[in-house]
Biotite code that builds the C-alpha atoms (Angstrom):
import biotite.structure as struc

atoms = struc.array([
    struc.Atom([-117.427, -263.667, -36.742], chain_id="A", res_id=1, res_name="MET", atom_name="CA", element="C"),
    struc.Atom([-113.690, -263.085, -38.201], chain_id="A", res_id=2, res_name="PRO", atom_name="CA", element="C"),
    struc.Atom([-110.870, -263.582, -35.531], chain_id="A", res_id=3, res_name="LEU", atom_name="CA", element="C"),
    struc.Atom([-110.066, -259.788, -36.175], chain_id="A", res_id=4, res_name="ALA", atom_name="CA", element="C"),
    struc.Atom([-113.470, -258.790, -35.113], chain_id="A", res_id=5, res_name="ASN", atom_name="CA", element="C"),
    struc.Atom([-113.563, -260.982, -32.015], chain_id="A", res_id=6, res_name="ILE", atom_name="CA", element="C"),
    struc.Atom([-110.000, -259.597, -30.905], chain_id="A", res_id=7, res_name="LEU", atom_name="CA", element="C"),
    struc.Atom([-111.179, -255.915, -31.588], chain_id="A", res_id=8, res_name="GLN", atom_name="CA", element="C"),
    struc.Atom([-114.456, -256.607, -29.508], chain_id="A", res_id=9, res_name="ALA", atom_name="CA", element="C"),
    struc.Atom([-112.241, -258.147, -26.790], chain_id="A", res_id=10, res_name="LEU", atom_name="CA", element="C"),
    struc.Atom([-110.005, -255.156, -26.818], chain_id="A", res_id=11, res_name="GLU", atom_name="CA", element="C"),
    struc.Atom([-112.859, -252.671, -26.578], chain_id="A", res_id=12, res_name="ALA", atom_name="CA", element="C"),
    struc.Atom([-114.249, -254.575, -23.477], chain_id="A", res_id=13, res_name="GLU", atom_name="CA", element="C"),
    struc.Atom([-110.703, -254.523, -21.839], chain_id="A", res_id=14, res_name="SER", atom_name="CA", element="C"),
    struc.Atom([-110.482, -250.985, -22.498], chain_id="A", res_id=15, res_name="ALA", atom_name="CA", element="C"),
    struc.Atom([-114.070, -250.117, -20.958], chain_id="A", res_id=16, res_name="ARG", atom_name="CA", element="C"),
    struc.Atom([-113.586, -252.341, -18.047], chain_id="A", res_id=17, res_name="GLN", atom_name="CA", element="C"),
    struc.Atom([-110.022, -250.526, -17.303], chain_id="A", res_id=18, res_name="VAL", atom_name="CA", element="C"),
    struc.Atom([-111.692, -247.381, -17.575], chain_id="A", res_id=19, res_name="ALA", atom_name="CA", element="C"),
    struc.Atom([-114.487, -248.255, -15.235], chain_id="A", res_id=20, res_name="ASP", atom_name="CA", element="C"),
    struc.Atom([-111.662, -249.538, -12.553], chain_id="A", res_id=21, res_name="ILE", atom_name="CA", element="C"),
    struc.Atom([-109.670, -246.616, -13.213], chain_id="A", res_id=22, res_name="ALA", atom_name="CA", element="C"),
    struc.Atom([-112.853, -244.283, -12.411], chain_id="A", res_id=23, res_name="GLN", atom_name="CA", element="C"),
    struc.Atom([-113.858, -246.401, -9.489], chain_id="A", res_id=24, res_name="MET", atom_name="CA", element="C"),
    struc.Atom([-110.241, -246.182, -8.065], chain_id="A", res_id=25, res_name="ALA", atom_name="CA", element="C"),
    struc.Atom([-110.235, -242.436, -8.493], chain_id="A", res_id=26, res_name="GLN", atom_name="CA", element="C"),
    struc.Atom([-113.367, -242.063, -6.687], chain_id="A", res_id=27, res_name="ALA", atom_name="CA", element="C"),
    struc.Atom([-112.303, -244.219, -3.769], chain_id="A", res_id=28, res_name="GLU", atom_name="CA", element="C"),
    struc.Atom([-109.310, -242.326, -3.670], chain_id="A", res_id=29, res_name="VAL", atom_name="CA", element="C"),
    struc.Atom([-111.214, -239.085, -3.514], chain_id="A", res_id=30, res_name="ALA", atom_name="CA", element="C"),
    struc.Atom([-113.551, -240.471, -0.771], chain_id="A", res_id=31, res_name="ARG", atom_name="CA", element="C"),
    struc.Atom([-110.469, -241.502, 1.254], chain_id="A", res_id=32, res_name="ILE", atom_name="CA", element="C"),
    struc.Atom([-108.894, -238.082, 0.969], chain_id="A", res_id=33, res_name="ARG", atom_name="CA", element="C"),
    struc.Atom([-112.233, -236.274, 2.087], chain_id="A", res_id=34, res_name="ALA", atom_name="CA", element="C"),
    struc.Atom([-112.505, -238.605, 5.105], chain_id="A", res_id=35, res_name="GLN", atom_name="CA", element="C"),
    struc.Atom([-108.824, -238.142, 5.905], chain_id="A", res_id=36, res_name="ALA", atom_name="CA", element="C"),
    struc.Atom([-109.554, -234.488, 5.738], chain_id="A", res_id=37, res_name="GLN", atom_name="CA", element="C"),
    struc.Atom([-112.457, -234.637, 8.083], chain_id="A", res_id=38, res_name="VAL", atom_name="CA", element="C"),
    struc.Atom([-110.457, -236.767, 10.585], chain_id="A", res_id=39, res_name="GLN", atom_name="CA", element="C"),
    struc.Atom([-107.670, -234.436, 10.300], chain_id="A", res_id=40, res_name="ALA", atom_name="CA", element="C"),
    struc.Atom([-110.073, -231.360, 11.070], chain_id="A", res_id=41, res_name="SER", atom_name="CA", element="C"),
    struc.Atom([-111.584, -233.360, 14.028], chain_id="A", res_id=42, res_name="ALA", atom_name="CA", element="C"),
    struc.Atom([-108.250, -234.283, 15.442], chain_id="A", res_id=43, res_name="VAL", atom_name="CA", element="C"),
    struc.Atom([-107.171, -230.628, 14.918], chain_id="A", res_id=44, res_name="GLN", atom_name="CA", element="C"),
    struc.Atom([-110.108, -229.308, 16.620], chain_id="A", res_id=45, res_name="GLN", atom_name="CA", element="C"),
    struc.Atom([-109.968, -231.584, 19.474], chain_id="A", res_id=46, res_name="GLN", atom_name="CA", element="C"),
    struc.Atom([-106.254, -230.681, 19.832], chain_id="A", res_id=47, res_name="HIS", atom_name="CA", element="C"),
    struc.Atom([-107.151, -226.992, 20.076], chain_id="A", res_id=48, res_name="MET", atom_name="CA", element="C"),
    struc.Atom([-109.797, -227.451, 22.441], chain_id="A", res_id=49, res_name="LEU", atom_name="CA", element="C"),
    struc.Atom([-107.242, -229.478, 24.579], chain_id="A", res_id=50, res_name="ALA", atom_name="CA", element="C"),
    struc.Atom([-104.991, -226.743, 24.657], chain_id="A", res_id=51, res_name="GLN", atom_name="CA", element="C"),
    struc.Atom([-107.589, -223.904, 25.256], chain_id="A", res_id=52, res_name="GLN", atom_name="CA", element="C"),
    struc.Atom([-109.593, -225.848, 28.086], chain_id="A", res_id=53, res_name="ALA", atom_name="CA", element="C"),
    struc.Atom([-106.539, -225.323, 30.676], chain_id="A", res_id=54, res_name="PRO", atom_name="CA", element="C"),
    struc.Atom([-106.220, -221.666, 29.380], chain_id="A", res_id=55, res_name="LEU", atom_name="CA", element="C"),
    struc.Atom([-109.986, -220.858, 29.847], chain_id="A", res_id=56, res_name="GLN", atom_name="CA", element="C"),
    struc.Atom([-109.806, -222.626, 33.062], chain_id="A", res_id=57, res_name="ALA", atom_name="CA", element="C"),
    struc.Atom([-107.001, -220.609, 34.239], chain_id="A", res_id=58, res_name="GLU", atom_name="CA", element="C"),
    struc.Atom([-108.441, -217.332, 32.801], chain_id="A", res_id=59, res_name="ARG", atom_name="CA", element="C"),
    struc.Atom([-111.961, -218.073, 34.781], chain_id="A", res_id=60, res_name="THR", atom_name="CA", element="C"),
    struc.Atom([-109.964, -218.788, 37.935], chain_id="A", res_id=61, res_name="ARG", atom_name="CA", element="C"),
    struc.Atom([-108.191, -215.755, 37.739], chain_id="A", res_id=62, res_name="ILE", atom_name="CA", element="C"),
    struc.Atom([-111.091, -213.715, 36.971], chain_id="A", res_id=63, res_name="VAL", atom_name="CA", element="C"),
    struc.Atom([-112.951, -215.134, 39.962], chain_id="A", res_id=64, res_name="ASN", atom_name="CA", element="C"),
    struc.Atom([-110.085, -214.559, 42.267], chain_id="A", res_id=65, res_name="GLN", atom_name="CA", element="C"),
    struc.Atom([-109.834, -211.006, 41.311], chain_id="A", res_id=66, res_name="ALA", atom_name="CA", element="C"),
    struc.Atom([-113.618, -210.678, 41.943], chain_id="A", res_id=67, res_name="ARG", atom_name="CA", element="C"),
    struc.Atom([-113.306, -212.099, 45.412], chain_id="A", res_id=68, res_name="LEU", atom_name="CA", element="C"),
    struc.Atom([-110.558, -210.012, 46.221], chain_id="A", res_id=69, res_name="GLU", atom_name="CA", element="C"),
    struc.Atom([-112.466, -206.808, 44.909], chain_id="A", res_id=70, res_name="ALA", atom_name="CA", element="C"),
    struc.Atom([-115.316, -207.882, 47.063], chain_id="A", res_id=71, res_name="LEU", atom_name="CA", element="C"),
    struc.Atom([-113.093, -208.483, 50.038], chain_id="A", res_id=72, res_name="ARG", atom_name="CA", element="C"),
    struc.Atom([-111.708, -204.915, 49.573], chain_id="A", res_id=73, res_name="VAL", atom_name="CA", element="C"),
    struc.Atom([-115.161, -203.353, 49.300], chain_id="A", res_id=74, res_name="VAL", atom_name="CA", element="C"),
    struc.Atom([-116.616, -205.321, 52.247], chain_id="A", res_id=75, res_name="MET", atom_name="CA", element="C"),
    struc.Atom([-113.641, -204.439, 54.460], chain_id="A", res_id=76, res_name="GLY", atom_name="CA", element="C"),
    struc.Atom([-113.739, -200.477, 53.386], chain_id="A", res_id=77, res_name="THR", atom_name="CA", element="C"),
    struc.Atom([-117.735, -200.521, 54.021], chain_id="A", res_id=78, res_name="ARG", atom_name="CA", element="C"),
    struc.Atom([-117.177, -202.024, 57.487], chain_id="A", res_id=79, res_name="GLU", atom_name="CA", element="C"),
    struc.Atom([-114.267, -199.480, 58.500], chain_id="A", res_id=80, res_name="THR", atom_name="CA", element="C"),
    struc.Atom([-116.551, -196.568, 56.902], chain_id="A", res_id=81, res_name="LEU", atom_name="CA", element="C"),
    struc.Atom([-119.364, -197.786, 58.976], chain_id="A", res_id=82, res_name="MET", atom_name="CA", element="C"),
    struc.Atom([-117.582, -198.171, 62.131], chain_id="A", res_id=83, res_name="ALA", atom_name="CA", element="C"),
    struc.Atom([-116.405, -194.807, 61.880], chain_id="A", res_id=84, res_name="SER", atom_name="CA", element="C"),
    struc.Atom([-119.699, -193.245, 61.180], chain_id="A", res_id=85, res_name="ALA", atom_name="CA", element="C"),
    struc.Atom([-121.208, -194.949, 64.379], chain_id="A", res_id=86, res_name="LEU", atom_name="CA", element="C"),
    struc.Atom([-118.140, -193.898, 66.516], chain_id="A", res_id=87, res_name="GLU", atom_name="CA", element="C"),
    struc.Atom([-118.651, -190.283, 65.071], chain_id="A", res_id=88, res_name="MET", atom_name="CA", element="C"),
    struc.Atom([-122.142, -190.815, 66.248], chain_id="A", res_id=89, res_name="ALA", atom_name="CA", element="C"),
    struc.Atom([-121.451, -192.037, 69.555], chain_id="A", res_id=90, res_name="ALA", atom_name="CA", element="C"),
    struc.Atom([-118.991, -189.032, 70.260], chain_id="A", res_id=91, res_name="ARG", atom_name="CA", element="C"),
    struc.Atom([-121.780, -186.535, 69.285], chain_id="A", res_id=92, res_name="CYS", atom_name="CA", element="C"),
    struc.Atom([-124.395, -188.457, 71.713], chain_id="A", res_id=93, res_name="LEU", atom_name="CA", element="C"),
    struc.Atom([-121.745, -188.176, 74.599], chain_id="A", res_id=94, res_name="SER", atom_name="CA", element="C"),
    struc.Atom([-121.854, -184.485, 74.410], chain_id="A", res_id=95, res_name="THR", atom_name="CA", element="C"),
    struc.Atom([-125.363, -184.442, 75.013], chain_id="A", res_id=96, res_name="LEU", atom_name="CA", element="C"),
    struc.Atom([-125.095, -185.210, 78.767], chain_id="A", res_id=97, res_name="SER", atom_name="CA", element="C"),
    struc.Atom([-123.345, -181.922, 79.180], chain_id="A", res_id=98, res_name="ALA", atom_name="CA", element="C"),
    struc.Atom([-125.989, -179.940, 76.983], chain_id="A", res_id=99, res_name="SER", atom_name="CA", element="C"),
    struc.Atom([-128.858, -178.186, 78.133], chain_id="A", res_id=100, res_name="PRO", atom_name="CA", element="C"),
    struc.Atom([-131.083, -180.190, 76.273], chain_id="A", res_id=101, res_name="ALA", atom_name="CA", element="C"),
    struc.Atom([-130.282, -183.632, 78.174], chain_id="A", res_id=102, res_name="TYR", atom_name="CA", element="C"),
    struc.Atom([-133.023, -183.434, 81.026], chain_id="A", res_id=103, res_name="PRO", atom_name="CA", element="C"),
    struc.Atom([-135.573, -183.249, 78.584], chain_id="A", res_id=104, res_name="ALA", atom_name="CA", element="C"),
    struc.Atom([-134.148, -186.037, 76.768], chain_id="A", res_id=105, res_name="LEU", atom_name="CA", element="C"),
    struc.Atom([-133.763, -188.287, 79.678], chain_id="A", res_id=106, res_name="LEU", atom_name="CA", element="C"),
    struc.Atom([-137.292, -187.599, 80.691], chain_id="A", res_id=107, res_name="ARG", atom_name="CA", element="C"),
    struc.Atom([-138.652, -188.536, 77.328], chain_id="A", res_id=108, res_name="ARG", atom_name="CA", element="C"),
    struc.Atom([-136.393, -191.697, 77.305], chain_id="A", res_id=109, res_name="LEU", atom_name="CA", element="C"),
    struc.Atom([-137.885, -192.600, 80.656], chain_id="A", res_id=110, res_name="THR", atom_name="CA", element="C"),
    struc.Atom([-141.520, -192.056, 79.526], chain_id="A", res_id=111, res_name="GLN", atom_name="CA", element="C"),
    struc.Atom([-141.012, -194.001, 76.281], chain_id="A", res_id=112, res_name="GLU", atom_name="CA", element="C"),
    struc.Atom([-139.610, -196.898, 78.387], chain_id="A", res_id=113, res_name="ALA", atom_name="CA", element="C"),
    struc.Atom([-142.294, -196.838, 81.010], chain_id="A", res_id=114, res_name="ILE", atom_name="CA", element="C"),
    struc.Atom([-144.686, -196.638, 78.103], chain_id="A", res_id=115, res_name="ALA", atom_name="CA", element="C"),
    struc.Atom([-143.304, -200.210, 76.566], chain_id="A", res_id=116, res_name="ARG", atom_name="CA", element="C"),
    struc.Atom([-143.357, -201.651, 79.940], chain_id="A", res_id=117, res_name="LEU", atom_name="CA", element="C"),
    struc.Atom([-146.886, -201.072, 80.448], chain_id="A", res_id=118, res_name="GLY", atom_name="CA", element="C"),
    struc.Atom([-146.717, -198.416, 83.184], chain_id="A", res_id=119, res_name="THR", atom_name="CA", element="C"),
    struc.Atom([-146.318, -200.608, 86.280], chain_id="A", res_id=120, res_name="PRO", atom_name="CA", element="C"),
    struc.Atom([-146.841, -199.116, 89.710], chain_id="A", res_id=121, res_name="SER", atom_name="CA", element="C"),
    struc.Atom([-143.549, -199.407, 90.968], chain_id="A", res_id=122, res_name="GLN", atom_name="CA", element="C"),
    struc.Atom([-140.125, -198.864, 88.790], chain_id="A", res_id=123, res_name="LEU", atom_name="CA", element="C"),
    struc.Atom([-136.363, -199.395, 89.161], chain_id="A", res_id=124, res_name="ARG", atom_name="CA", element="C"),
    struc.Atom([-134.587, -196.836, 87.279], chain_id="A", res_id=125, res_name="LEU", atom_name="CA", element="C"),
    struc.Atom([-130.862, -197.262, 86.444], chain_id="A", res_id=126, res_name="ARG", atom_name="CA", element="C"),
    struc.Atom([-128.838, -194.154, 85.143], chain_id="A", res_id=127, res_name="VAL", atom_name="CA", element="C"),
    struc.Atom([-125.292, -193.063, 84.986], chain_id="A", res_id=128, res_name="ARG", atom_name="CA", element="C"),
    struc.Atom([-123.902, -192.138, 88.639], chain_id="A", res_id=129, res_name="SER", atom_name="CA", element="C"),
    struc.Atom([-123.798, -188.465, 87.423], chain_id="A", res_id=130, res_name="CYS", atom_name="CA", element="C"),
    struc.Atom([-127.621, -188.570, 86.258], chain_id="A", res_id=131, res_name="ASP", atom_name="CA", element="C"),
    struc.Atom([-128.860, -189.688, 89.652], chain_id="A", res_id=132, res_name="VAL", atom_name="CA", element="C"),
    struc.Atom([-129.485, -186.332, 90.993], chain_id="A", res_id=133, res_name="GLU", atom_name="CA", element="C"),
    struc.Atom([-131.276, -185.432, 87.654], chain_id="A", res_id=134, res_name="LEU", atom_name="CA", element="C"),
    struc.Atom([-133.314, -188.637, 87.598], chain_id="A", res_id=135, res_name="MET", atom_name="CA", element="C"),
    struc.Atom([-134.506, -188.364, 91.180], chain_id="A", res_id=136, res_name="CYS", atom_name="CA", element="C"),
    struc.Atom([-136.054, -184.847, 90.299], chain_id="A", res_id=137, res_name="GLY", atom_name="CA", element="C"),
    struc.Atom([-137.694, -186.244, 87.109], chain_id="A", res_id=138, res_name="LEU", atom_name="CA", element="C"),
    struc.Atom([-139.286, -188.959, 89.128], chain_id="A", res_id=139, res_name="VAL", atom_name="CA", element="C"),
    struc.Atom([-140.716, -186.292, 91.482], chain_id="A", res_id=140, res_name="GLU", atom_name="CA", element="C"),
    struc.Atom([-141.681, -184.217, 88.524], chain_id="A", res_id=141, res_name="GLU", atom_name="CA", element="C"),
    struc.Atom([-143.480, -187.098, 86.868], chain_id="A", res_id=142, res_name="MET", atom_name="CA", element="C"),
    struc.Atom([-145.094, -188.710, 89.891], chain_id="A", res_id=143, res_name="GLY", atom_name="CA", element="C"),
    struc.Atom([-143.535, -192.030, 89.705], chain_id="A", res_id=144, res_name="LEU", atom_name="CA", element="C"),
    struc.Atom([-142.878, -194.528, 92.263], chain_id="A", res_id=145, res_name="VAL", atom_name="CA", element="C"),
    struc.Atom([-139.411, -195.675, 91.498], chain_id="A", res_id=146, res_name="ALA", atom_name="CA", element="C"),
    struc.Atom([-135.950, -196.696, 93.141], chain_id="A", res_id=147, res_name="THR", atom_name="CA", element="C"),
    struc.Atom([-133.108, -194.814, 91.254], chain_id="A", res_id=148, res_name="VAL", atom_name="CA", element="C"),
    struc.Atom([-129.742, -196.593, 90.805], chain_id="A", res_id=149, res_name="GLU", atom_name="CA", element="C"),
    struc.Atom([-126.542, -195.206, 89.665], chain_id="A", res_id=150, res_name="GLY", atom_name="CA", element="C"),
    struc.Atom([-124.825, -198.140, 88.143], chain_id="A", res_id=151, res_name="ASN", atom_name="CA", element="C"),
    struc.Atom([-125.379, -197.499, 84.419], chain_id="A", res_id=152, res_name="LEU", atom_name="CA", element="C"),
    struc.Atom([-121.829, -197.657, 83.813], chain_id="A", res_id=153, res_name="GLU", atom_name="CA", element="C"),
    struc.Atom([-121.794, -201.487, 84.072], chain_id="A", res_id=154, res_name="SER", atom_name="CA", element="C"),
    struc.Atom([-123.834, -201.729, 81.125], chain_id="A", res_id=155, res_name="GLU", atom_name="CA", element="C"),
    struc.Atom([-121.739, -203.227, 78.087], chain_id="A", res_id=156, res_name="ALA", atom_name="CA", element="C"),
    struc.Atom([-121.322, -200.931, 75.056], chain_id="A", res_id=157, res_name="SER", atom_name="CA", element="C"),
    struc.Atom([-118.813, -200.577, 72.478], chain_id="A", res_id=158, res_name="PRO", atom_name="CA", element="C"),
    struc.Atom([-119.162, -197.065, 72.646], chain_id="A", res_id=159, res_name="TRP", atom_name="CA", element="C"),
    struc.Atom([-119.128, -196.686, 76.546], chain_id="A", res_id=160, res_name="GLY", atom_name="CA", element="C"),
    struc.Atom([-121.866, -195.143, 78.731], chain_id="A", res_id=161, res_name="CYS", atom_name="CA", element="C"),
    struc.Atom([-123.585, -192.478, 76.461], chain_id="A", res_id=162, res_name="LEU", atom_name="CA", element="C"),
    struc.Atom([-126.428, -191.742, 78.812], chain_id="A", res_id=163, res_name="GLY", atom_name="CA", element="C"),
    struc.Atom([-130.268, -192.742, 79.124], chain_id="A", res_id=164, res_name="GLY", atom_name="CA", element="C"),
    struc.Atom([-132.139, -195.030, 81.391], chain_id="A", res_id=165, res_name="VAL", atom_name="CA", element="C"),
    struc.Atom([-132.692, -198.828, 81.900], chain_id="A", res_id=166, res_name="VAL", atom_name="CA", element="C"),
    struc.Atom([-136.198, -199.166, 83.281], chain_id="A", res_id=167, res_name="VAL", atom_name="CA", element="C"),
    struc.Atom([-137.286, -202.432, 85.141], chain_id="A", res_id=168, res_name="ALA", atom_name="CA", element="C"),
    struc.Atom([-139.761, -203.845, 87.512], chain_id="A", res_id=169, res_name="THR", atom_name="CA", element="C"),
    struc.Atom([-138.572, -204.190, 90.943], chain_id="A", res_id=170, res_name="PRO", atom_name="CA", element="C"),
    struc.Atom([-137.903, -207.840, 90.729], chain_id="A", res_id=171, res_name="ASP", atom_name="CA", element="C"),
    struc.Atom([-136.104, -206.803, 87.262], chain_id="A", res_id=172, res_name="GLU", atom_name="CA", element="C"),
    struc.Atom([-138.232, -209.796, 85.522], chain_id="A", res_id=173, res_name="ARG", atom_name="CA", element="C"),
    struc.Atom([-139.099, -207.268, 82.798], chain_id="A", res_id=174, res_name="ILE", atom_name="CA", element="C"),
    struc.Atom([-136.547, -204.680, 81.807], chain_id="A", res_id=175, res_name="SER", atom_name="CA", element="C"),
    struc.Atom([-136.113, -202.501, 78.986], chain_id="A", res_id=176, res_name="LEU", atom_name="CA", element="C"),
    struc.Atom([-132.741, -200.410, 78.144], chain_id="A", res_id=177, res_name="ALA", atom_name="CA", element="C"),
    struc.Atom([-133.562, -197.070, 76.675], chain_id="A", res_id=178, res_name="ASN", atom_name="CA", element="C"),
    struc.Atom([-130.077, -195.624, 76.711], chain_id="A", res_id=179, res_name="THR", atom_name="CA", element="C"),
    struc.Atom([-128.346, -193.766, 73.923], chain_id="A", res_id=180, res_name="LEU", atom_name="CA", element="C"),
    struc.Atom([-125.778, -196.595, 73.280], chain_id="A", res_id=181, res_name="ALA", atom_name="CA", element="C"),
    struc.Atom([-128.740, -199.028, 73.030], chain_id="A", res_id=182, res_name="ALA", atom_name="CA", element="C"),
    struc.Atom([-130.535, -196.938, 70.779], chain_id="A", res_id=183, res_name="ARG", atom_name="CA", element="C"),
    struc.Atom([-127.516, -196.354, 68.563], chain_id="A", res_id=184, res_name="LEU", atom_name="CA", element="C"),
    struc.Atom([-126.951, -200.131, 68.451], chain_id="A", res_id=185, res_name="GLN", atom_name="CA", element="C"),
    struc.Atom([-130.729, -200.592, 67.450], chain_id="A", res_id=186, res_name="ARG", atom_name="CA", element="C"),
    struc.Atom([-130.115, -198.186, 64.606], chain_id="A", res_id=187, res_name="ALA", atom_name="CA", element="C"),
    struc.Atom([-126.975, -199.707, 63.441], chain_id="A", res_id=188, res_name="ALA", atom_name="CA", element="C"),
    struc.Atom([-128.570, -203.141, 63.192], chain_id="A", res_id=189, res_name="THR", atom_name="CA", element="C"),
    struc.Atom([-131.959, -201.915, 61.678], chain_id="A", res_id=190, res_name="LEU", atom_name="CA", element="C"),
    struc.Atom([-130.444, -199.732, 59.468], chain_id="A", res_id=191, res_name="TYR", atom_name="CA", element="C"),
    struc.Atom([-127.241, -201.753, 58.555], chain_id="A", res_id=192, res_name="ARG", atom_name="CA", element="C"),
    struc.Atom([-127.572, -201.591, 54.857], chain_id="A", res_id=193, res_name="SER", atom_name="CA", element="C"),
    struc.Atom([-128.902, -198.056, 54.650], chain_id="A", res_id=194, res_name="ASP", atom_name="CA", element="C"),
    struc.Atom([-125.895, -196.726, 56.628], chain_id="A", res_id=195, res_name="ILE", atom_name="CA", element="C"),
    struc.Atom([-123.310, -199.071, 54.791], chain_id="A", res_id=196, res_name="ALA", atom_name="CA", element="C"),
    struc.Atom([-124.779, -197.598, 51.442], chain_id="A", res_id=197, res_name="THR", atom_name="CA", element="C"),
    struc.Atom([-124.721, -193.995, 52.649], chain_id="A", res_id=198, res_name="LEU", atom_name="CA", element="C"),
    struc.Atom([-121.164, -193.914, 54.134], chain_id="A", res_id=199, res_name="VAL", atom_name="CA", element="C"),
    struc.Atom([-119.709, -196.091, 51.174], chain_id="A", res_id=200, res_name="CYS", atom_name="CA", element="C"),
    struc.Atom([-121.324, -193.244, 49.017], chain_id="A", res_id=201, res_name="ALA", atom_name="CA", element="C"),
    struc.Atom([-119.695, -190.649, 50.880], chain_id="A", res_id=202, res_name="ASN", atom_name="CA", element="C"),
    struc.Atom([-116.349, -192.312, 51.152], chain_id="A", res_id=203, res_name="GLY", atom_name="CA", element="C"),
    struc.Atom([-116.486, -192.542, 47.153], chain_id="A", res_id=204, res_name="GLN", atom_name="CA", element="C"),
    struc.Atom([-117.179, -188.864, 46.686], chain_id="A", res_id=205, res_name="GLU", atom_name="CA", element="C"),
    struc.Atom([-114.262, -188.143, 49.222], chain_id="A", res_id=206, res_name="GLY", atom_name="CA", element="C"),
])
């Protein structure tokens, strides 16, 4: 083969190798650039998350604090309204002792308590001092064998002594309080959620 042809073949081969190397280099550059963009995006995302995390935590803390404060206010308002409702009920009950309906009410309270005790042969009845005479008359009317005492005022109650009776066996081993204050307290405990809902609804309407 003539020398010119050999040189020409070598030159063509060199040009092809240079083109291949250039193409490979361009592909590598493109790969590196793409990888760099992915890494940059990841770093940027991490940076954004790092900045957002404290903000989100602070937002959550503020929201939770606001909810707790609102709950505290609602609970406090509910308790205040409920206490006011029970106080109003106690004032209404306190007027019963001066009404013509009180003797029949005291008789019914006494009968209920005796029935719950199982109707013992002897009884000890405690009423307010001002109700002793009335209770003695009721004892005679009902044909009971009972001792009447007028020391009911000593019974502890947040609303004072509203009337009613405490019925016990002579030895006081068995005793049942059927006073108006005790019944109000039982109602307040038994229907606490219902009363709270009712007074809150009325408070919102007002």
